[in-house]
N, C-alpha and C positions, 0 to 999 in steps of 0.2 A: 504494498500500502505506497502510493505519494504522497509525503506531509509536506511538500515542497510552501509555500508561502504565495511564492511570483516575490516575496522584497529580498533582501539582500541577507542567502543564508547564516543562519548561529548554529550550524549546525553538534554540537552539543549540547545547544538547552530546547529552543522550541521542538526539533521536531522528535525527540525523539515523547516527550514531551507528552506533544497531539498521537503518538503514535502505540502507546503504552493505554493515553484512554480510549483509543477506538476501539483497539484491540479489547479490553475488559469490557468497554459496553460489547462488543462484537459475540463474546462468552458468551455473557448476561443473559443477553437477547435466542442466543441459541439455548442457554441451557433451563429460558422462562419455553418455548415452543417443547423442548422437549421431554419440560416436566409435562405441557397441558397434554402432545401426542398419550401420556401416560396415563395422565386422568381419560381423559375419551372412551380412547383402545378399553383401558380396564373394565371404565365402569360401564364398555357398551355389552363387555361381553357377561360380568356379573349380575347387569339387570336381566340379559337378556336371561341365562341360569337361573335365576327367583322369577321369573317370569313359568321357571318348566319347573322349579323345586323349592321342597326352604329347606331340603336338607341343607345344613350350618358344615358339614364334608365335602358336599357332592361342588359347595360355594366357596370356600374356603381353595380345594382342587383346583377348579376352574381359574379363580383368580390369581394362585401362583405359579398357574403354568403359559397366564396370558400376561403376570407379569417380568417373569425370566426371558419367556420369550418374546417379550417386544426393546427388553431393553437389552436383551445380546444380538438382536439386528440390530436397535442402533447403532450399539455399541458396532459392532461387523462391519457395517454399514457405514458409520465414519470414520472407522479408520483403514478399510478399503479407498473411500472416495477422497478422505485426505495425504495419506501413500500414493495415489498418483498427483495430486496438488503440489506434495512435497516432489516429484521426482521431474512434474513437470521442470518448478521450479530450478532445482538443484541440477536440470538441462539447459537451459535459458541462462543460466551463471556461467558455465561449462563452459557454452559458443561461447558468453561474452567475453568468457578470460581468452580465449582463444584471439580473438577479434581487435582488444587491445596488445598483445599479443602479435600480430600480429600486418598490425595497420593504426600505429598510436597517435597519426594524426589527425585522421580520420572521425577515427571512435572522437577524440576534438574536436572537430566541428561539428560535429554531429549533438555535443555534448549543452556548444553552443546556440546552437539551434533548437537543445528545444527546451531551454531555457530564455530563451526571446523568445523560444511559443507561450513562458510563463508568464509575460511580459518586461522583462529586464532587457534594457537598452541592448543591441550589440554590443557597447563597449564592458558596460558593467556585467554581459554574461558571456562576453571571452574571458575578464577576471576572471569571476566566478568559476570557470568552468578551467581551465588553469590552476588558480589556487586548489580549485574537490580532485582533480586528479591528482597532484600533484601529495594530496593527501591521501588517496584512496582512490583510483581509477574504477578500482570494479565498486565498489558498494556507492560509487556515486553512479556510474552509468546502472548496477541495478535497482537503486531509491527514484530515480530522474526518470530511464527510458525505461525498467521494465516491475518498476512499482516493490522491488521485492525489496528485504531488507536480507543483506548473508548473512545475518547474524542474530538473527530471530526468523530461523523456516517453521516450518509450518512443525507440531508434536502429531503424530498420530494417535501414539498409544497414547497420550494425555486426551484427544479429541475421541479417543471411546472411552474412557475412564468420562471424563461427564456425559456425553452424553447417557453412557451408563446409568447415572446416578441421579438425571434429571428427570428419564424416566422413572425413576425406580421409585426416585418421590414424589411424581405424580402417580403414580398406581397404588401406591400405598393408597392413598386416599379414595377411592370407590371402595380399594376388599377394607378395608375395616369398619371403611362403613356401613362394608353389604354381612359381614357377619358380627360382627362384637353388638350390634342392636337387637331385644328381642323378635319371630319373626314378622309384629305387626304391627310392625313399624319398621323395617330394617329400608322398604325402599322409602318409603319416605327422607326419612334419614339420609339416602343416599343420594336421591337428584335433590335431596339442598344442599350439601356437601360439596357436588361435580357443580348445581350451579355455580356456587356461589364463587371456588377457588377460579373456574372457567371465567368470570366475571375480572376476580383478580388479572389472573396470568392476560386475559385482553388489553387491561390497562395498563398492566407492565409495559403487557406488547408495546402499544401505541406509544407510548410513552416517552420509549426508550425507541421509539423509530419518525415520533416526532409527527405522530400522527393522529386526527380527531379521533377520540378518546371514546362517542357514544357508537357511531357504525360497526368498532374495529370489540367491545364488547357484546353489543347485539352480535354479532355475525359469530362467537366466538362462540356464547350462550346456547341462541340458538343452535347453532350447529353439533352442539351437546345433547340439549333434546331429543334430536331430533334423530340424534345416533340410540339414544337408550328408550327411544318412543320407539321406534322398528324390534330393537331387539328385541324387547318386551314382546309386544306383539307375537314376530316371531318364537319365545321360547313359551309363549301361554295357549298356542299355537299347538303347539311339541307337542305339549304336559297335554295336554288337554285328550290329544291325539291319544299318548300313550307310547311315547316314541321311546 
């Protein structure tokens, strides 16, 4: 991610701060979305089973199976995705390293043009490009040209663990809400708990993305309500049919 501002650069101060803040916000947004997925998918599963049976053991078994399957699926998917991204970043850095070794003059001119495109005057862009190249040519091209911080490549294991934890956290809510209360109230408790969690996730997601809050909250809550309604209906029909 490129954090240059178009003004005279101060590589040791504003850029790392902005980059760290942006990375933290991205991780937080991903965590909220992962928890949201855990809430919706597990709620749909356990509510569907609740439509077919009142057995706490069956609900617990289905809920735990859904939690583990979902969290592991999220972790594996995130690991594969981020590994591919990191491989691409490494390949791009290797290409840039070869170009810098083979054509340093052309690369300096390219960096100058890129800085001019960000609003610097030709004279200032040339001076900044020379200084950045003298300091660390690969890092300069990686950040300005590729939008990559070579010292902070994506970590697939960290991403997988974060996705696993986020999904599990979200999934625990409907699981506990469906198995802890007595049979007469477990469905109502689950619906209220799930919708409350989805309202919170929608609000946080909207705030992090600087989007309007009300539409995000309504979409999130409505989606969860529809998912639970559909699965409960299917579970009830299957239970009535003795399946």
